C-alpha positions in Angstrom: 93.2 -30.7 226.1 96.3 -28.4 226.5 97.2 -25.9 223.8 100.0 -28.1 222.8 98.2 -30.8 222.3 95.5 -29.1 220.3 97.9 -27.9 218.2 99.7 -31.0 217.7 96.4 -32.7 216.3 96.0 -29.5 214.1 99.3 -30.2 212.4 98.9 -34.2 212.4 95.5 -33.4 210.7 97.2 -31.0 208.0 100.2 -33.3 207.4 97.5 -36.3 206.7 95.2 -34.1 204.3 98.6 -33.0 202.5 99.6 -36.5 202.1 96.1 -37.9 200.9 96.3 -35.1 198.2 99.8 -35.5 197.1 98.9 -39.4 196.8 96.2 -38.8 194.6 98.0 -36.3 192.5 100.7 -39.1 191.9 98.1 -41.9 191.2 97.5 -41.6 187.5 93.9 -42.5 186.5 93.5 -45.3 184.0 92.8 -44.0 180.5 90.4 -46.4 178.9 91.1 -46.9 175.0 89.4 -48.9 172.1 87.8 -49.6 168.9 89.3 -45.9 167.9 91.1 -44.4 165.0 93.6 -41.9 166.2 93.1 -38.6 164.1 96.6 -36.9 165.1 100.0 -37.5 166.9 99.3 -38.7 170.3 101.1 -39.3 173.6 100.2 -42.6 176.0 101.6 -42.2 179.5 100.4 -43.9 182.6 98.4 -46.6 182.8 96.2 -47.6 179.5 93.5 -50.1 179.4 92.6 -51.2 175.5 88.9 -52.4 175.3 89.1 -53.1 171.4 91.3 -52.2 168.3 93.3 -49.1 168.1 94.3 -47.4 164.2 97.4 -45.5 163.9 96.7 -44.6 160.5 99.2 -43.1 157.8 100.6 -39.6 158.7 100.1 -40.3 162.7 102.6 -40.8 165.5 102.0 -42.8 168.7 104.4 -41.9 171.1 104.4 -44.2 174.0 106.1 -42.6 177.3 108.7 -44.7 179.6 107.2 -46.4 182.4 103.8 -46.5 180.9 101.4 -49.8 181.2 99.4 -50.9 178.2 97.2 -53.5 179.0 94.7 -55.5 176.7 91.2 -56.5 177.6 90.5 -59.9 176.0 87.7 -59.5 173.1 85.3 -62.0 171.7 86.5 -62.6 168.1 82.6 -62.7 166.7 82.1 -59.2 168.7 81.8 -55.7 167.9 85.5 -54.2 169.0 87.3 -55.3 165.6 87.9 -52.3 163.4 88.7 -54.3 160.5 87.4 -58.0 160.7 89.7 -60.8 161.7 90.9 -61.5 158.4 94.3 -61.5 157.2 96.4 -59.2 158.5 93.9 -58.6 161.0 93.8 -60.2 164.6 90.8 -61.9 166.2 92.0 -60.2 169.5 92.4 -56.5 170.4 95.6 -55.0 168.6 97.3 -51.8 168.0 97.6 -51.3 164.3 99.9 -49.6 162.6 100.1 -47.9 159.4 101.4 -44.7 160.5 104.2 -44.9 163.0 104.8 -46.0 166.6 107.5 -45.2 169.1 107.5 -46.8 172.0 110.7 -45.9 174.0 111.2 -46.9 177.4 114.4 -46.9 179.6 116.2 -49.4 181.3 115.0 -47.6 184.6 111.2 -47.3 183.3 110.4 -50.2 180.7 107.0 -49.9 179.1 105.0 -53.0 179.3 102.3 -54.7 177.2 100.2 -57.1 178.9 96.7 -58.7 179.3 94.5 -57.4 181.7 93.2 -60.6 182.5 92.9 -62.0 186.0 94.0 -65.1 184.7 96.4 -64.0 181.8 97.1 -66.3 178.9 99.4 -66.0 175.3 96.8 -64.8 172.9 94.9 -62.8 175.3 95.7 -59.9 172.7 96.8 -59.5 169.4 99.7 -57.9 168.4 101.6 -54.7 167.9 100.8 -54.8 164.3 102.8 -52.9 161.8 101.4 -52.8 158.2 103.8 -51.5 155.6 104.6 -48.9 158.2 108.1 -47.2 158.4 110.3 -45.8 161.0 108.9 -47.7 164.1 110.5 -48.5 167.1 110.2 -50.6 170.0 112.8 -50.1 172.8 113.0 -51.1 176.5 109.6 -52.7 176.3 108.0 -55.9 178.0 105.5 -57.9 175.8 103.7 -60.6 177.2 100.6 -62.6 176.7 100.1 -61.6 173.0 99.3 -63.7 170.2 102.2 -62.2 168.2 104.0 -59.6 170.2 105.6 -58.0 167.3 104.2 -58.6 163.8 105.1 -56.7 160.6 103.0 -57.1 157.4 105.6 -55.2 155.1 106.4 -53.0 157.8 110.1 -51.5 159.2 110.7 -52.1 162.8 113.6 -51.8 165.0 113.2 -54.0 168.3 115.8 -53.3 170.7 116.5 -54.2 174.5 113.1 -55.9 174.9 111.8 -59.0 176.6 109.2 -61.2 175.3 107.4 -63.6 177.3 104.5 -66.0 177.5 103.3 -64.8 174.0 102.0 -67.3 171.4 104.9 -66.1 169.0 106.9 -63.3 170.2 107.8 -61.7 166.9 106.4 -62.9 162.9 107.2 -60.7 160.0 106.6 -61.6 156.5 106.1 -60.1 152.6 102.5 -61.1 152.6 101.3 -62.4 149.1 97.8 -63.4 149.6 95.8 -60.7 151.0 95.5 -58.5 148.1 94.9 -55.1 148.9 95.7 -55.0 152.7 97.8 -52.5 154.0 101.9 -53.6 153.0 100.7 -56.5 150.5 103.5 -57.5 148.5 106.1 -55.9 150.4 109.1 -57.6 152.3 109.3 -56.6 156.4 112.1 -55.2 157.8 113.4 -55.9 161.2 116.0 -55.5 163.2 115.9 -57.3 166.6 118.9 -56.5 168.7 120.0 -57.0 172.6 116.6 -58.6 173.3 115.3 -61.6 175.7 112.9 -63.9 174.1 111.9 -66.7 176.6 109.5 -68.8 177.1 107.2 -68.2 174.2 105.4 -71.0 172.3 107.9 -69.9 169.2 110.6 -67.1 168.7 111.0 -65.4 166.0 109.1 -66.3 162.4 110.8 -64.5 159.4 109.2 -65.1 155.9 110.5 -63.9 152.8 111.7 -60.5 154.7 114.7 -58.8 155.6 115.8 -59.4 159.1 118.9 -58.8 161.4 118.9 -60.7 164.7 121.9 -60.0 166.6 123.2 -60.1 170.1 119.7 -61.5 171.6 119.1 -64.4 174.1 117.0 -66.8 172.2 115.5 -69.3 174.9 113.2 -71.8 176.4 110.7 -71.3 173.5 108.1 -74.3 173.3 108.5 -75.2 169.4 111.3 -72.9 167.6 113.8 -70.3 168.3 113.7 -69.0 164.9 112.2 -70.1 161.9 113.1 -69.0 158.5 110.5 -69.5 155.4 111.3 -68.6 152.0 114.2 -66.3 150.7 115.2 -63.9 153.1 118.3 -61.2 153.6 120.0 -60.5 156.6 121.9 -62.2 159.3 121.4 -63.8 162.5 124.6 -63.6 164.4 126.0 -63.1 167.8 122.8 -64.6 169.6 122.4 -67.1 172.4 120.1 -69.6 171.2 119.5 -72.3 173.7 116.6 -74.7 175.4 114.5 -74.2 172.5 112.6 -77.4 170.8 114.7 -76.3 167.8 117.2 -74.0 167.6 116.5 -72.5 164.1 114.0 -74.0 161.7 114.5 -73.8 158.1 111.6 -74.2 155.4 112.3 -73.4 151.8 114.7 -70.9 153.3 118.1 -69.4 151.8 119.9 -65.8 151.9 120.8 -65.8 155.8 124.1 -65.3 156.9 124.2 -67.2 160.4 127.5 -66.8 162.0 129.0 -66.2 165.4 126.2 -67.8 167.3 126.1 -69.8 170.5 123.6 -72.7 169.4 123.6 -75.3 171.7 121.5 -77.6 174.0 118.1 -77.3 172.0 116.0 -79.7 173.1 115.1 -82.0 169.7 117.4 -80.2 167.4 120.2 -77.1 167.0 119.4 -77.0 163.7 116.7 -78.5 161.5 115.4 -78.6 158.0 111.4 -79.0 157.0 110.4 -80.4 153.6 110.9 -79.2 150.4 114.1 -77.6 151.3 116.1 -78.3 148.1 119.2 -75.5 148.6 121.9 -76.1 151.3 122.1 -73.8 154.4 125.4 -72.5 155.2 125.7 -72.4 158.9 129.7 -72.4 159.4 131.5 -70.5 162.0 128.9 -71.3 164.8 129.7 -72.9 168.2 127.3 -75.7 169.2 128.3 -76.5 172.6 131.0 -79.3 171.9 133.8 -80.1 169.5 132.6 -83.9 168.4 131.7 -83.9 165.0 129.6 -86.9 165.6 127.7 -85.3 168.6 127.2 -81.9 166.4 125.7 -84.1 163.6 123.2 -85.7 166.0 121.8 -82.5 166.8 121.3 -81.3 162.9 118.6 -82.7 160.8 119.1 -82.5 157.3 119.7 -84.6 154.3 122.0 -86.9 156.3 118.8 -88.3 157.8 116.4 -87.8 155.1 117.9 -87.7 151.4 114.9 -85.6 150.1 116.1 -82.6 151.6 119.2 -80.5 151.4 122.0 -80.4 154.1 123.1 -78.0 156.5 126.8 -77.0 156.3 128.0 -76.6 160.0 131.9 -77.2 159.0 134.3 -75.0 159.7 132.4 -74.8 163.2 133.7 -72.9 166.1 135.8 -74.7 168.7 134.8 -72.0 172.0 131.9 -70.3 172.9 131.3 -66.7 171.1 132.3 -64.2 174.0 129.6 -61.2 174.1 126.8 -63.3 172.2 123.4 -62.8 173.3 121.8 -60.1 175.5 
């Protein structure tokens, strides 16, 4: 072998070793976490594998960095991986329980992913980002999939912004809890803002019960049972959303208090708007576009007191005669 050939092989070997070394340094190891209470402010980044409940207690903040993947392993409901049991407000599945604060702020270029760790992934493989009476939480530029409830707030305050929810049992569920006496957040209305987000192909979209909710500029489509479900007296607004191709667009049960305007609510499967039993107060829903201007056809897509005299009416007039520009994500 000539000197030139020998030097060439040496250079190639050095480059190969350097490449392997650099590649190893760039590939972060998976951090496995489960059945643990975090005791101080903590930052997650890279690949996180959750194998049981993670508790973020009062006074502690969990920061999740852009580009992080958080995967949840499926656990047995009757196993030993739940920190607080499985009764309300806790889930049988692995979850992140926040009575402190969660700041999960991705970017458009580097979103944060919350997903199942299973080979065959299904809705409800994991529990929830579960906010219990906590304040100042942020879920931004995330993708949340295969959860029981992607975001659950039991008396907590959460901003959900520019986030995608797919393949969850219910994407977002918030409520004032009046039954689980003594649990974190008991008796406190939740306070949630959902904006700029895509809520698609879940079993249910957004469920709000006796709480405050600002739901604006979202695309809510293709959810199996409902786009939005309002239960009880709630404060806030539903505005400038695109709500389409759900079984029911907006569903009301003993509801009242929400302002519903400037939405595009059209092309839902059963009804664009519907009332359940025991609704005694009329629902004001004027100032929305329903995909058409024929009043008879609009009425056909509204289930209320005209079909069942035992329940109240949904007041859709005056309705908009053209699509709301800029509505939706």
